[in-house]
GULOMI-985074 format. One record per residue (C-alpha): residue in one letter; x negated, y, z. Coordinates in nm, 2 decimals, always signed. Each point is the difference from the previous one (the first is absolute). Layout:
BEGIN
+------+--------+--------+--------+
: rest :      x :      y :      z :
+------+--------+--------+--------+
:    A :      X :      Y :      Z :
...
+------+--------+--------+--------+
! end
This chain:
BEGIN
+------+--------+--------+--------+
: rest :      x :      y :      z :
+------+--------+--------+--------+
:    M :  -0.15 :  -2.07 :  -0.90 :
:    R :  -0.13 :  +0.30 :  -0.18 :
:    T :  +0.08 :  +0.05 :  -0.36 :
:    L :  -0.25 :  -0.08 :  -0.27 :
:    L :  +0.00 :  +0.36 :  -0.10 :
:    S :  -0.11 :  +0.12 :  +0.35 :
:    A :  -0.27 :  -0.27 :  +0.02 :
:    L :  -0.13 :  +0.11 :  -0.34 :
:    A :  +0.01 :  +0.36 :  +0.12 :
:    L :  -0.20 :  -0.07 :  +0.30 :
:    L :  -0.25 :  -0.21 :  -0.20 :
:    T :  -0.04 :  +0.30 :  -0.23 :
:    V :  -0.09 :  +0.22 :  +0.29 :
:    V :  -0.27 :  -0.24 :  +0.11 :
:    L :  -0.15 :  -0.03 :  -0.34 :
:    V :  +0.00 :  +0.37 :  -0.10 :
:    P :  -0.17 :  +0.21 :  +0.28 :
:    L :  -0.07 :  +0.36 :  -0.08 :
:    T :  -0.31 :  +0.03 :  +0.22 :
:    A :  -0.33 :  +0.03 :  -0.18 :
:    E :  -0.18 :  -0.21 :  +0.26 :
:    A :  +0.17 :  -0.32 :  +0.11 :
:    D :  -0.21 :  -0.01 :  +0.32 :
:    Q :  +0.10 :  +0.35 :  +0.11 :
:    R :  +0.20 :  +0.00 :  +0.32 :
:    K :  +0.36 :  +0.10 :  -0.06 :
:    P :  +0.14 :  +0.25 :  +0.25 :
:    N :  +0.21 :  -0.10 :  +0.29 :
:    F :  +0.36 :  +0.13 :  +0.04 :
:    V :  +0.16 :  +0.10 :  +0.32 :
:    F :  +0.36 :  +0.09 :  -0.07 :
:    F :  +0.22 :  +0.16 :  +0.27 :
:    L :  +0.37 :  +0.00 :  -0.07 :
:    V :  +0.22 :  +0.17 :  +0.26 :
:    D :  +0.37 :  -0.07 :  +0.02 :
:    D :  +0.24 :  +0.30 :  -0.01 :
:    L :  -0.27 :  +0.26 :  +0.05 :
:    G :  +0.11 :  +0.34 :  -0.12 :
:    W :  -0.20 :  +0.24 :  -0.22 :
:    T :  -0.06 :  +0.24 :  +0.29 :
:    D :  -0.04 :  -0.26 :  +0.28 :
:    I :  -0.38 :  +0.03 :  -0.02 :
:    G :  -0.20 :  +0.29 :  +0.15 :
:    V :  -0.19 :  +0.08 :  -0.32 :
:    Y :  +0.34 :  +0.01 :  -0.18 :
:    G :  +0.13 :  +0.26 :  +0.23 :
:    S :  +0.16 :  -0.19 :  +0.29 :
:    S :  +0.10 :  +0.25 :  +0.27 :
:    F :  +0.02 :  -0.27 :  +0.28 :
:    Y :  -0.16 :  -0.33 :  -0.07 :
:    E :  -0.37 :  -0.05 :  +0.06 :
:    T :  -0.19 :  -0.21 :  -0.26 :
:    P :  -0.38 :  +0.07 :  +0.04 :
:    N :  -0.11 :  -0.32 :  -0.17 :
:    V :  +0.20 :  +0.04 :  -0.32 :
:    D :  -0.09 :  +0.37 :  +0.00 :
:    Q :  -0.37 :  -0.10 :  +0.02 :
:    L :  +0.05 :  -0.24 :  -0.29 :
:    A :  +0.14 :  +0.29 :  -0.20 :
:    K :  -0.31 :  +0.21 :  +0.08 :
:    T :  -0.22 :  -0.28 :  -0.15 :
:    G :  +0.22 :  -0.07 :  -0.30 :
:    L :  +0.26 :  +0.13 :  -0.25 :
:    R :  +0.35 :  +0.10 :  +0.12 :
:    F :  +0.29 :  -0.02 :  -0.25 :
:    T :  +0.28 :  +0.25 :  +0.04 :
:    N :  +0.22 :  -0.15 :  -0.28 :
:    A :  -0.02 :  -0.37 :  +0.07 :
:    Y :  +0.33 :  -0.20 :  -0.04 :
:    A :  +0.15 :  -0.32 :  +0.11 :
:    A :  +0.18 :  -0.19 :  -0.28 :
:    C :  +0.31 :  -0.01 :  +0.21 :
:    Q :  +0.16 :  +0.18 :  +0.29 :
:    V :  +0.02 :  -0.33 :  +0.20 :
:    C :  -0.26 :  -0.25 :  +0.09 :
:    S :  +0.01 :  -0.34 :  -0.19 :
:    P :  +0.00 :  +0.15 :  -0.35 :
:    T :  -0.30 :  +0.22 :  +0.07 :
:    R :  -0.19 :  -0.29 :  +0.16 :
:    A :  +0.07 :  -0.21 :  -0.31 :
:    S :  -0.12 :  +0.28 :  -0.22 :
:    I :  -0.34 :  +0.02 :  +0.19 :
:    M :  -0.04 :  -0.37 :  -0.03 :
:    T :  +0.07 :  -0.02 :  -0.37 :
:    G :  -0.05 :  +0.34 :  -0.16 :
:    R :  +0.35 :  -0.03 :  -0.13 :
:    Y :  +0.31 :  +0.21 :  +0.05 :
:    P :  +0.28 :  -0.15 :  +0.22 :
:    T :  +0.22 :  -0.03 :  -0.31 :
:    R :  -0.24 :  -0.26 :  -0.14 :
:    T :  -0.05 :  -0.21 :  +0.32 :
:    G :  +0.38 :  +0.03 :  +0.06 :
:    I :  -0.06 :  +0.11 :  +0.36 :
:    T :  +0.19 :  +0.32 :  +0.00 :
:    D :  +0.12 :  +0.01 :  +0.36 :
:    Y :  -0.14 :  -0.10 :  +0.34 :
:    I :  +0.02 :  -0.38 :  +0.02 :
:    G :  +0.30 :  -0.09 :  +0.22 :
:    A :  +0.23 :  +0.27 :  -0.12 :
:    P :  +0.35 :  -0.13 :  -0.08 :
:    Q :  +0.04 :  -0.12 :  -0.36 :
:    P :  +0.31 :  +0.12 :  -0.19 :
:    E :  +0.20 :  -0.31 :  +0.09 :
:    R :  -0.05 :  +0.08 :  +0.37 :
:    W :  +0.05 :  +0.37 :  -0.03 :
:    N :  +0.26 :  +0.13 :  +0.24 :
:    R :  -0.07 :  +0.37 :  +0.03 :
:    K :  +0.26 :  +0.24 :  -0.14 :
:    T :  -0.22 :  +0.15 :  -0.27 :
:    K :  +0.08 :  +0.12 :  -0.35 :
:    M :  -0.22 :  -0.25 :  -0.17 :
:    L :  -0.12 :  -0.36 :  +0.05 :
:    P :  -0.38 :  -0.02 :  +0.03 :
:    A :  -0.19 :  -0.21 :  -0.26 :
:    N :  -0.13 :  -0.34 :  +0.07 :
:    Y :  -0.37 :  -0.02 :  +0.09 :
:    E :  -0.26 :  -0.27 :  +0.04 :
:    M :  -0.06 :  -0.11 :  +0.36 :
:    Q :  -0.37 :  -0.12 :  -0.04 :
:    L :  -0.31 :  +0.09 :  -0.19 :
:    A :  +0.00 :  -0.27 :  -0.26 :
:    L :  -0.30 :  -0.24 :  +0.01 :
:    D :  -0.07 :  +0.06 :  -0.37 :
:    E :  -0.06 :  +0.37 :  +0.07 :
:    V :  -0.38 :  +0.07 :  -0.01 :
:    T :  -0.10 :  +0.18 :  +0.32 :
:    I :  -0.31 :  +0.21 :  +0.07 :
:    A :  -0.10 :  -0.26 :  +0.26 :
:    E :  +0.01 :  -0.28 :  -0.26 :
:    V :  -0.21 :  +0.20 :  -0.24 :
:    L :  -0.26 :  +0.10 :  +0.25 :
:    K :  -0.01 :  -0.35 :  +0.15 :
:    A :  -0.06 :  -0.15 :  -0.35 :
:    N :  -0.30 :  +0.24 :  -0.03 :
:    G :  -0.17 :  -0.11 :  +0.32 :
:    Y :  +0.17 :  +0.21 :  +0.27 :
:    A :  +0.11 :  -0.13 :  +0.34 :
:    T :  +0.35 :  +0.13 :  +0.06 :
:    F :  +0.18 :  +0.08 :  +0.32 :
:    F :  +0.35 :  +0.12 :  +0.09 :
:    A :  +0.12 :  +0.13 :  +0.34 :
:    G :  +0.34 :  +0.14 :  +0.10 :
:    K :  +0.32 :  +0.06 :  -0.19 :
:    W :  +0.06 :  -0.20 :  -0.32 :
:    H :  +0.38 :  +0.01 :  -0.07 :
:    L :  -0.02 :  -0.14 :  -0.35 :
:    G :  +0.18 :  -0.33 :  +0.05 :
:    S :  +0.04 :  -0.31 :  +0.20 :
:    E :  -0.27 :  -0.25 :  +0.11 :
:    K :  -0.06 :  -0.13 :  -0.35 :
:    Y :  -0.09 :  +0.35 :  -0.11 :
:    F :  -0.22 :  +0.10 :  +0.30 :
:    P :  -0.34 :  +0.16 :  -0.05 :
:    E :  -0.19 :  -0.33 :  +0.01 :
:    N :  +0.19 :  -0.10 :  -0.31 :
:    Q :  -0.06 :  +0.33 :  -0.18 :
:    G :  -0.38 :  +0.01 :  +0.00 :
:    F :  -0.10 :  +0.07 :  +0.36 :
:    D :  -0.24 :  -0.24 :  +0.18 :
:    V :  +0.12 :  +0.12 :  +0.34 :
:    N :  +0.34 :  +0.11 :  +0.12 :
:    Q :  +0.04 :  +0.16 :  +0.34 :
:    G :  +0.36 :  +0.09 :  +0.07 :
:    G :  +0.14 :  +0.03 :  -0.36 :
:    I :  +0.35 :  -0.15 :  -0.01 :
:    D :  +0.34 :  +0.07 :  -0.14 :
:    R :  +0.11 :  +0.25 :  +0.26 :
:    G :  +0.00 :  +0.38 :  -0.06 :
:    G :  -0.10 :  +0.08 :  +0.35 :
:    P :  -0.14 :  -0.15 :  +0.32 :
:    Y :  +0.33 :  -0.15 :  +0.10 :
:    G :  -0.11 :  -0.31 :  +0.19 :
:    G :  -0.11 :  -0.04 :  +0.36 :
:    K :  -0.08 :  +0.33 :  +0.17 :
:    K :  -0.02 :  +0.16 :  -0.34 :
:    Y :  -0.30 :  +0.24 :  +0.00 :
:    F :  -0.15 :  -0.18 :  +0.31 :
:    S :  -0.11 :  -0.36 :  +0.05 :
:    P :  +0.15 :  -0.26 :  +0.00 :
:    Y :  +0.09 :  +0.10 :  -0.36 :
:    G :  +0.21 :  -0.30 :  -0.10 :
:    N :  -0.17 :  +0.01 :  -0.34 :
:    P :  -0.07 :  -0.34 :  -0.16 :
:    R :  -0.30 :  +0.14 :  -0.18 :
:    L :  -0.16 :  +0.18 :  +0.30 :
:    E :  -0.11 :  -0.18 :  +0.31 :
:    D :  +0.12 :  +0.17 :  +0.31 :
:    G :  -0.26 :  +0.20 :  +0.20 :
:    P :  +0.00 :  +0.08 :  +0.37 :
:    D :  +0.33 :  +0.13 :  +0.13 :
:    G :  +0.04 :  +0.36 :  -0.09 :
:    E :  -0.26 :  +0.01 :  -0.28 :
:    H :  +0.08 :  +0.27 :  -0.25 :
:    L :  +0.07 :  -0.10 :  -0.35 :
:    P :  -0.18 :  +0.27 :  -0.20 :
:    D :  -0.32 :  -0.06 :  +0.20 :
:    R :  +0.03 :  -0.37 :  -0.04 :
:    L :  +0.03 :  +0.03 :  -0.38 :
:    A :  -0.31 :  +0.22 :  +0.00 :
:    T :  -0.19 :  -0.25 :  +0.21 :
:    E :  +0.09 :  -0.28 :  -0.25 :
:    T :  -0.12 :  +0.22 :  -0.28 :
:    V :  -0.33 :  +0.07 :  +0.17 :
:    K :  -0.05 :  -0.37 :  +0.06 :
:    F :  +0.06 :  -0.08 :  -0.37 :
:    M :  -0.24 :  +0.28 :  -0.11 :
:    T :  -0.27 :  -0.13 :  +0.24 :
:    E :  +0.04 :  -0.36 :  -0.13 :
:    H :  -0.03 :  +0.11 :  -0.37 :
:    K :  -0.24 :  +0.30 :  +0.02 :
:    D :  -0.24 :  -0.17 :  -0.24 :
:    E :  +0.25 :  -0.04 :  -0.28 :
:    P :  +0.25 :  +0.23 :  -0.17 :
:    F :  +0.34 :  +0.01 :  +0.17 :
:    L :  +0.35 :  +0.15 :  +0.00 :
:    A :  +0.12 :  +0.08 :  +0.35 :
:    Y :  +0.37 :  +0.11 :  -0.04 :
:    L :  +0.13 :  +0.13 :  +0.33 :
:    S :  +0.37 :  +0.06 :  -0.05 :
:    F :  +0.13 :  +0.15 :  +0.33 :
:    Y :  +0.35 :  -0.08 :  +0.14 :
:    S :  -0.04 :  +0.35 :  +0.15 :
:    V :  +0.17 :  +0.24 :  -0.01 :
:    H :  +0.32 :  -0.19 :  -0.10 :
:    T :  +0.28 :  -0.04 :  +0.25 :
:    P :  +0.05 :  -0.11 :  +0.27 :
:    L :  -0.13 :  +0.32 :  +0.15 :
:    M :  -0.24 :  -0.13 :  +0.27 :
:    S :  -0.32 :  +0.16 :  +0.13 :
:    R :  -0.26 :  -0.08 :  +0.25 :
:    E :  +0.10 :  +0.16 :  +0.32 :
:    D :  -0.32 :  +0.21 :  +0.04 :
:    L :  +0.05 :  +0.15 :  -0.35 :
:    K :  +0.37 :  +0.06 :  +0.06 :
:    Q :  -0.08 :  +0.20 :  +0.32 :
:    K :  -0.27 :  +0.19 :  -0.18 :
:    Y :  +0.24 :  +0.13 :  -0.26 :
:    L :  +0.28 :  +0.06 :  +0.25 :
:    E :  -0.23 :  +0.24 :  +0.17 :
:    K :  -0.11 :  +0.15 :  -0.33 :
:    K :  +0.36 :  +0.05 :  -0.10 :
:    K :  +0.05 :  +0.23 :  +0.30 :
:    T :  -0.24 :  +0.25 :  -0.16 :
:    L :  +0.18 :  +0.02 :  -0.34 :
:    K :  +0.18 :  +0.31 :  -0.12 :
:    H :  +0.21 :  -0.05 :  -0.30 :
:    G :  +0.33 :  +0.08 :  -0.16 :
:    E :  +0.30 :  -0.22 :  -0.10 :
:    I :  -0.08 :  -0.37 :  +0.03 :
:    W :  +0.27 :  -0.12 :  -0.24 :
:    G :  +0.10 :  +0.07 :  -0.35 :
:    Q :  +0.23 :  -0.17 :  -0.25 :
:    E :  -0.07 :  -0.22 :  -0.31 :
:    G :  +0.33 :  -0.09 :  -0.16 :
:    E :  +0.21 :  -0.16 :  +0.27 :
:    R :  -0.30 :  -0.08 :  +0.21 :
:    K :  -0.17 :  +0.21 :  +0.26 :
:    V :  -0.38 :  +0.03 :  -0.06 :
:    R :  -0.27 :  +0.07 :  +0.24 :
:    L :  -0.18 :  +0.33 :  -0.05 :
:    V :  -0.26 :  -0.01 :  +0.28 :
:    Q :  -0.26 :  -0.26 :  +0.09 :
:    E :  +0.04 :  -0.05 :  +0.38 :
:    H :  +0.10 :  -0.37 :  +0.05 :
:    A :  -0.24 :  -0.12 :  +0.28 :
:    V :  +0.05 :  -0.37 :  -0.07 :
:    Y :  -0.06 :  +0.04 :  -0.37 :
:    A :  -0.30 :  +0.21 :  +0.06 :
:    G :  -0.15 :  -0.27 :  +0.22 :
:    M :  +0.06 :  -0.25 :  -0.28 :
:    V :  -0.18 :  +0.22 :  -0.25 :
:    E :  -0.30 :  +0.05 :  +0.23 :
:    A :  -0.02 :  -0.38 :  +0.08 :
:    M :  -0.01 :  -0.06 :  -0.38 :
:    D :  -0.27 :  +0.26 :  -0.03 :
:    Q :  -0.20 :  -0.17 :  +0.28 :
:    A :  +0.02 :  -0.33 :  -0.19 :
:    V :  -0.13 :  +0.17 :  -0.31 :
:    G :  -0.29 :  +0.14 :  +0.20 :
:    K :  -0.08 :  -0.35 :  +0.14 :
:    V :  -0.03 :  -0.14 :  -0.35 :
:    L :  -0.20 :  +0.29 :  -0.14 :
:    T :  -0.24 :  -0.01 :  +0.29 :
:    A :  -0.06 :  -0.37 :  -0.07 :
:    V :  -0.07 :  +0.08 :  -0.37 :
:    D :  -0.28 :  +0.23 :  +0.12 :
:    D :  -0.12 :  -0.24 :  +0.27 :
:    L :  -0.03 :  -0.28 :  -0.25 :
:    G :  -0.20 :  +0.22 :  -0.23 :
:    L :  +0.27 :  -0.02 :  -0.27 :
:    E :  +0.08 :  +0.37 :  -0.03 :
:    K :  -0.19 :  +0.04 :  -0.33 :
:    D :  +0.16 :  -0.31 :  -0.15 :
:    T :  +0.37 :  +0.05 :  +0.10 :
:    V :  +0.27 :  +0.19 :  -0.17 :
:    V :  +0.27 :  +0.11 :  +0.25 :
:    I :  +0.36 :  +0.07 :  -0.10 :
:    F :  +0.27 :  +0.15 :  +0.22 :
:    M :  +0.36 :  +0.02 :  -0.11 :
:    S :  +0.37 :  -0.03 :  +0.12 :
:    D :  +0.27 :  -0.21 :  -0.17 :
:    N :  +0.28 :  +0.26 :  +0.01 :
:    G :  +0.10 :  +0.33 :  +0.16 :
:    G :  +0.05 :  +0.07 :  +0.37 :
:    L :  +0.32 :  -0.10 :  +0.17 :
:    S :  +0.18 :  +0.34 :  +0.05 :
:    T :  +0.37 :  -0.07 :  -0.07 :
:    S :  +0.08 :  -0.32 :  +0.19 :
:    E :  -0.10 :  -0.26 :  +0.26 :
:    G :  -0.11 :  +0.24 :  +0.27 :
:    H :  -0.10 :  +0.28 :  -0.25 :
:    P :  -0.36 :  -0.02 :  +0.15 :
:    T :  -0.19 :  +0.24 :  -0.24 :
:    S :  +0.03 :  +0.30 :  -0.22 :
:    N :  -0.14 :  +0.01 :  -0.36 :
:    L :  +0.02 :  +0.37 :  -0.05 :
:    P :  -0.08 :  +0.18 :  -0.22 :
:    L :  +0.12 :  -0.31 :  -0.20 :
:    R :  +0.37 :  -0.07 :  -0.05 :
:    G :  +0.17 :  -0.31 :  +0.14 :
:    G :  -0.19 :  -0.31 :  +0.12 :
:    K :  -0.01 :  -0.38 :  -0.02 :
:    G :  +0.28 :  -0.13 :  -0.23 :
:    W :  +0.03 :  +0.32 :  -0.20 :
:    I :  -0.12 :  +0.08 :  -0.35 :
:    Y :  -0.11 :  +0.34 :  +0.11 :
:    E :  -0.37 :  +0.07 :  +0.08 :
:    G :  +0.04 :  -0.08 :  +0.37 :
:    G :  +0.08 :  -0.36 :  -0.10 :
:    I :  -0.27 :  -0.07 :  -0.25 :
:    R :  -0.30 :  +0.24 :  +0.05 :
:    E :  -0.27 :  -0.16 :  +0.22 :
:    P :  -0.32 :  +0.09 :  +0.19 :
:    M :  -0.28 :  -0.17 :  -0.19 :
:    I :  -0.38 :  +0.01 :  +0.05 :
:    V :  -0.27 :  -0.18 :  -0.19 :
:    R :  -0.37 :  -0.03 :  +0.09 :
:    W :  -0.23 :  -0.15 :  -0.27 :
:    P :  -0.35 :  +0.03 :  +0.14 :
:    G :  -0.24 :  +0.17 :  -0.24 :
:    V :  +0.29 :  +0.11 :  -0.22 :
:    T :  +0.27 :  +0.20 :  +0.18 :
:    K :  -0.12 :  +0.33 :  +0.14 :
:    A :  +0.05 :  +0.05 :  +0.37 :
:    D :  +0.29 :  +0.22 :  +0.12 :
:    T :  +0.15 :  +0.05 :  -0.34 :
:    V :  +0.36 :  +0.03 :  -0.11 :
:    T :  +0.18 :  -0.07 :  -0.33 :
:    D :  +0.34 :  +0.09 :  -0.13 :
:    Q :  -0.01 :  -0.28 :  -0.26 :
:    Y :  +0.33 :  -0.19 :  +0.02 :
:    I :  -0.02 :  -0.38 :  +0.01 :
:    S :  +0.23 :  -0.29 :  +0.08 :
:    S :  -0.05 :  -0.31 :  +0.21 :
:    V :  +0.00 :  -0.21 :  -0.32 :
:    D :  -0.34 :  +0.17 :  -0.07 :
:    F :  -0.19 :  -0.18 :  +0.28 :
:    F :  -0.02 :  -0.33 :  -0.19 :
:    P :  -0.19 :  +0.13 :  -0.31 :
:    T :  -0.20 :  +0.25 :  +0.21 :
:    M :  -0.14 :  -0.27 :  +0.23 :
:    L :  -0.09 :  -0.22 :  -0.29 :
:    E :  -0.18 :  +0.28 :  -0.17 :
:    I :  -0.19 :  +0.08 :  +0.32 :
:    A :  -0.10 :  -0.37 :  +0.03 :
:    G :  -0.10 :  -0.02 :  -0.36 :
:    I :  +0.26 :  -0.28 :  -0.07 :
:    A :  +0.20 :  -0.02 :  -0.32 :
:    A :  +0.38 :  +0.03 :  +0.04 :
:    P :  +0.21 :  -0.32 :  -0.05 :
:    Q :  +0.08 :  -0.08 :  -0.36 :
:    N :  +0.36 :  -0.05 :  -0.12 :
:    V :  +0.14 :  +0.17 :  +0.31 :
:    T :  +0.18 :  +0.33 :  -0.02 :
:    I :  -0.16 :  +0.25 :  +0.24 :
:    D :  +0.19 :  +0.32 :  +0.05 :
:    G :  -0.27 :  +0.18 :  +0.20 :
:    M :  -0.28 :  +0.22 :  -0.13 :
:    S :  -0.35 :  +0.00 :  +0.16 :
:    F :  -0.07 :  +0.32 :  +0.20 :
:    A :  -0.37 :  -0.09 :  +0.04 :
:    P :  -0.09 :  +0.31 :  -0.21 :
:    V :  +0.18 :  +0.21 :  +0.26 :
:    L :  -0.22 :  -0.15 :  +0.27 :
:    E :  -0.30 :  +0.10 :  -0.22 :
:    G :  +0.12 :  +0.36 :  -0.01 :
:    Q :  +0.17 :  -0.01 :  -0.33 :
:    S :  +0.36 :  +0.06 :  -0.10 :
:    I :  +0.23 :  -0.24 :  -0.18 :
:    E :  +0.31 :  +0.04 :  -0.21 :
:    R :  +0.22 :  -0.23 :  +0.21 :
:    G :  +0.31 :  +0.04 :  -0.20 :
:    P :  +0.34 :  -0.07 :  +0.14 :
:    I :  +0.06 :  -0.21 :  +0.31 :
:    F :  +0.34 :  -0.15 :  +0.08 :
:    W :  +0.23 :  -0.11 :  +0.28 :
:    H :  +0.32 :  -0.21 :  -0.01 :
:    Y :  +0.20 :  -0.08 :  +0.31 :
:    P :  +0.34 :  -0.15 :  -0.09 :
:    H :  +0.10 :  -0.04 :  +0.36 :
:    Y :  +0.13 :  +0.18 :  +0.31 :
:    G :  -0.27 :  +0.06 :  +0.26 :
:    N :  +0.07 :  -0.04 :  +0.37 :
:    Q :  -0.12 :  +0.36 :  +0.04 :
:    G :  +0.26 :  +0.17 :  -0.22 :
:    G :  -0.15 :  -0.02 :  -0.34 :
:    S :  +0.22 :  -0.10 :  -0.29 :
:    P :  -0.07 :  -0.19 :  -0.33 :
:    S :  -0.24 :  +0.22 :  -0.19 :
:    A :  -0.30 :  +0.03 :  -0.23 :
:    A :  -0.27 :  +0.25 :  -0.08 :
:    V :  -0.29 :  +0.09 :  -0.23 :
:    R :  -0.29 :  +0.23 :  +0.07 :
:    D :  -0.19 :  +0.13 :  -0.30 :
:    G :  -0.25 :  +0.28 :  +0.07 :
:    D :  +0.14 :  +0.25 :  +0.25 :
:    W :  +0.36 :  -0.10 :  -0.09 :
:    K :  +0.22 :  -0.26 :  +0.17 :
:    L :  +0.34 :  -0.11 :  -0.12 :
:    A :  +0.23 :  -0.19 :  +0.23 :
:    E :  +0.31 :  -0.19 :  -0.11 :
:    F :  +0.28 :  -0.10 :  +0.24 :
:    Y :  +0.19 :  -0.30 :  -0.12 :
:    E :  +0.33 :  +0.05 :  +0.18 :
:    D :  +0.10 :  +0.30 :  -0.22 :
:    G :  -0.29 :  +0.02 :  -0.24 :
:    H :  -0.11 :  +0.35 :  +0.10 :
:    L :  -0.35 :  +0.11 :  -0.06 :
:    E :  -0.23 :  +0.22 :  +0.21 :
:    L :  -0.32 :  +0.16 :  -0.13 :
:    Y :  -0.28 :  +0.14 :  +0.22 :
:    N :  -0.33 :  +0.17 :  -0.06 :
:    L :  -0.21 :  -0.16 :  +0.27 :
:    R :  -0.29 :  +0.24 :  -0.04 :
:    D :  +0.23 :  +0.30 :  +0.09 :
:    D :  +0.26 :  -0.18 :  +0.21 :
:    I :  -0.14 :  -0.29 :  +0.20 :
:    G :  +0.31 :  -0.01 :  +0.22 :
:    E :  +0.23 :  -0.05 :  -0.30 :
:    T :  +0.22 :  +0.29 :  +0.09 :
:    Q :  +0.08 :  +0.13 :  -0.35 :
:    N :  +0.16 :  -0.22 :  -0.25 :
:    L :  -0.11 :  +0.14 :  -0.33 :
:    A :  +0.20 :  -0.24 :  -0.23 :
:    E :  +0.23 :  +0.27 :  -0.14 :
:    Q :  -0.29 :  +0.23 :  -0.07 :
:    H :  -0.20 :  -0.26 :  -0.20 :
:    P :  +0.25 :  -0.23 :  -0.19 :
:    E :  -0.25 :  -0.10 :  -0.26 :
:    L :  -0.25 :  -0.11 :  +0.26 :
:    V :  +0.27 :  -0.19 :  +0.18 :
:    K :  +0.09 :  -0.18 :  -0.32 :
:    K :  -0.36 :  -0.09 :  -0.07 :
:    L :  -0.08 :  -0.13 :  +0.34 :
:    H :  +0.33 :  -0.19 :  +0.02 :
:    A :  -0.08 :  -0.17 :  -0.33 :
:    K :  -0.34 :  -0.11 :  +0.14 :
:    L :  +0.17 :  -0.14 :  +0.31 :
:    E :  +0.26 :  -0.18 :  -0.20 :
:    A :  -0.26 :  -0.15 :  -0.24 :
:    W :  -0.20 :  -0.12 :  +0.30 :
:    R :  +0.30 :  -0.16 :  +0.16 :
:    Q :  +0.07 :  -0.19 :  -0.32 :
:    E :  -0.36 :  -0.10 :  -0.05 :
:    T :  -0.03 :  -0.14 :  +0.35 :
:    K :  +0.35 :  -0.16 :  -0.01 :
:    A :  +0.11 :  +0.20 :  +0.31 :
:    K :  +0.32 :  -0.13 :  +0.16 :
:    L :  +0.27 :  +0.26 :  +0.07 :
:    P :  +0.26 :  +0.04 :  +0.27 :
:    T :  +0.36 :  -0.03 :  -0.11 :
:    H :  +0.31 :  +0.20 :  +0.07 :
:    R :  +0.25 :  -0.21 :  +0.20 :
:    E :  +0.26 :  +0.04 :  -0.27 :
:    T :  -0.24 :  -0.14 :  -0.26 :
:    A :  -0.11 :  -0.28 :  +0.22 :
:    A :  +0.36 :  -0.11 :  +0.07 :
:    K :  +0.08 :  -0.05 :  -0.37 :
+------+--------+--------+--------+
! end
């Protein structure tokens, strides 16, 4: 049962529309969320190997963000932040769901990770619930990873759920190929490819609801492990790989080797299959005559996998990758097309966080934000209109050890400056991202007052959001 507070919040949304004309059609939303896609994994973002013509074309018709951030360097916390507009510290989902809790922790690490919530609570108000309360048909396809069956998409505001379960990857059946072994996705013909199937389901939903406003949320399992590609795409990139000329393939990030060159044929095939699925949905938007009524959003949930689990991609010039507080773990490719508003083939360096989608989508739809619910995000609708905003600081808090080598850490970005704090020893690193996107020069000693100022903001935010901290083993044992 939902709390009375949430019910009142949703009721307030229904009763306080911002649109001047009640009968004016609200825009549709098509939201593409890709799993583990790195900042430079898209052609228009500078990929040297992968081919993504459909996403590149979307960028040519919309606005491309160069400083868009996930709220966390791993998946579940970012996904919850998009759903709620709230930082992971508020939802309590600060690690990927399924990671060992402290009482089950058996790694030889300096600290014990903090506890985290293993589901998106039903009394959290989701973007799907708000849109549904305001006349939208709502659809989810793909990866959910925000709790067990009680917390699946159909219980969080989505009318339709195709494939959204508790798993973080396509781990049933033949994984990326049918039969899927997914209790929320009926098996297709033997060998059917999962990204194409999810796109087909999305098109079906849009077709059935083309005469009413809708939210179609296609949350790819791609390009998460297991690394599996269609054979034709794999062979294509094996041939392309033979033509490459490059230097050293491997570098070092801490104790982990990190990939420096994009040349993984299977991963490239996964990226292109995702791109083809995006193209299938966007073609349907046009064919259904909905191109002028549909806002399209494209984003990833965390950085590319460069330091672990096959090391399939490189995030250069960014440092690190999935699981790390460095830019390679949190900076994402992001494109938005708002017909009649965003200018074609434009780029912005405005920095935003995934918590900002919730208020932005509501402003675009002319819907009032929920009352009595703390929303951390700030609408970037003015940016889509060609204006700038004073975003203020954005924050990260990851009191865990990632599978990819990252350690418990936090960060704040304010303007061009980013301060990172590492909980094991408390050391601080300061970077000017305008001048040093690769985070190669720690300027903490040169700017002690700035470090003090940013660290105070980070600490105040942690206290305000009641962030849980990791503990040193000696402290935990007492």
